[in-house]
C-alpha positions in Angstrom: -0.5 -0.2 0.2 0.8 3.0 -1.3 2.0 6.1 1.8 0.0 9.2 2.0 1.7 12.5 1.4 1.0 12.6 5.4 2.5 9.3 6.3 5.6 9.9 4.3 5.8 13.8 6.2 5.9 11.6 9.8 8.3 9.0 8.8 10.5 11.6 7.8 9.6 13.5 10.7 10.8 10.2 13.1 13.6 9.3 10.6 15.0 12.9 11.1 15.1 12.7 15.1 15.4 9.0 15.6 12.2 8.1 16.9 10.1 4.8 16.7 6.3 4.5 17.6 4.9 1.8 19.1 1.1 0.7 19.3 0.0 -1.9 21.8 -3.2 -2.6 21.5 -5.6 -2.6 24.5 -8.7 -1.4 23.6 -10.1 -2.4 27.4 -11.6 0.9 28.0 -13.3 4.1 26.8 -11.8 7.8 27.4 -11.8 8.7 31.1 -14.1 12.2 29.7 -16.6 9.7 28.2 -18.9 9.4 30.4 -20.5 6.4 29.7 -20.6 7.6 25.9 -18.0 5.9 24.4 -17.6 7.0 20.7 -13.9 6.5 20.4 -12.5 3.5 18.1 -9.9 1.0 20.2 -7.6 2.0 22.8 -3.8 1.5 22.4 -1.0 2.3 24.8 1.6 4.4 22.5 5.4 4.4 22.9 7.7 7.1 21.6 11.2 6.0 21.8 14.8 8.0 20.7 16.6 5.3 19.4 20.0 7.4 19.3 19.2 8.3 22.9 22.2 7.7 25.7 23.1 8.4 29.1 24.4 12.1 28.2 21.3 13.1 26.5 18.9 15.6 28.3 15.5 14.7 28.9 13.4 11.1 28.9 14.4 8.9 26.3 10.9 7.7 25.9 7.5 8.9 26.7 4.0 6.2 26.8 0.4 7.5 27.0 -2.7 6.2 26.1 -4.3 7.0 22.9 -7.8 6.0 21.0 -8.5 5.5 17.4 -11.1 6.8 15.6 -14.6 5.2 15.7 -14.5 5.1 11.8 -10.6 3.1 12.0 -12.0 0.7 14.7 -15.1 0.1 12.5 -12.8 -0.8 9.4 -10.0 -2.9 11.5 -7.3 0.0 10.9 -4.9 0.7 13.0 -3.2 3.7 14.0 -0.8 5.9 11.8 2.3 7.4 12.3 0.8 10.3 11.0 -2.3 9.8 13.2 -0.7 9.7 16.3 1.9 12.6 16.0 -0.7 15.2 14.5 -2.8 14.6 17.9 0.8 14.8 19.7 1.3 18.1 17.7 -1.8 19.7 18.6 -1.5 18.5 22.3 2.0 19.5 22.7 1.1 23.1 22.5 -1.9 23.0 25.1 -0.7 25.2 28.5 1.0 23.6 31.0 -1.0 24.8 34.1 -5.0 23.8 34.8 -6.3 27.5 34.8 -4.9 28.3 31.2 -6.3 24.9 29.8 -9.6 26.3 31.5 -9.4 29.7 29.9 -8.2 28.2 26.6 -10.7 25.3 26.4 -13.7 27.1 27.8 -16.0 26.8 30.6 -17.3 23.3 29.6 -14.3 21.6 30.6 -13.8 19.9 34.0 -10.9 21.3 36.3 -9.6 16.9 36.5 -9.5 17.0 32.8 -7.8 20.3 32.6 -5.2 19.3 35.1 -4.5 16.2 33.0 -4.3 18.4 29.6 -1.5 20.2 31.2 0.1 17.7 33.0 0.1 15.7 29.4 1.5 19.2 27.7 4.2 19.5 30.1 5.2 15.9 29.6 5.4 16.3 26.1 6.9 19.7 26.3 9.8 17.9 28.1 10.1 15.2 25.7 10.4 17.0 22.7 12.8 19.9 21.8 12.2 23.2 20.4 13.6 22.2 16.9 11.2 18.9 17.3 7.6 20.5 18.2 8.3 22.7 14.9 8.7 20.2 12.9 5.8 18.4 14.4 3.7 21.2 13.6 4.5 21.0 9.8 3.6 17.3 9.4 -0.4 18.7 9.5 
């Protein structure tokens, strides 16, 4: 199967920075923010790992998190793609890193627990990726 332009960009990003993505199927629960109305696809445990990391590199060598594929992809037995994962990560990496900032940006409908979780995840992503990587990550969209 031929790669789309978006998948090609995602793979180029991974290659440039020596990163790999592993998606382990979990599929055992709905996202915590759904409140019993699960309309998402399957759950995966995503791990992004640096291939060339060594003891002298600053920052984490890998980052893992839960990620839900789309309902459409689940219904058509499609696995996550590097582009799908990285485009999600790209948007979440630019979220505010404090709960008040998240609440202000996302509006009144967000629960405090969700704002805290979003802020913590944004901080983790910003600690994993450096500024150049974040800029390039934004360009794959």
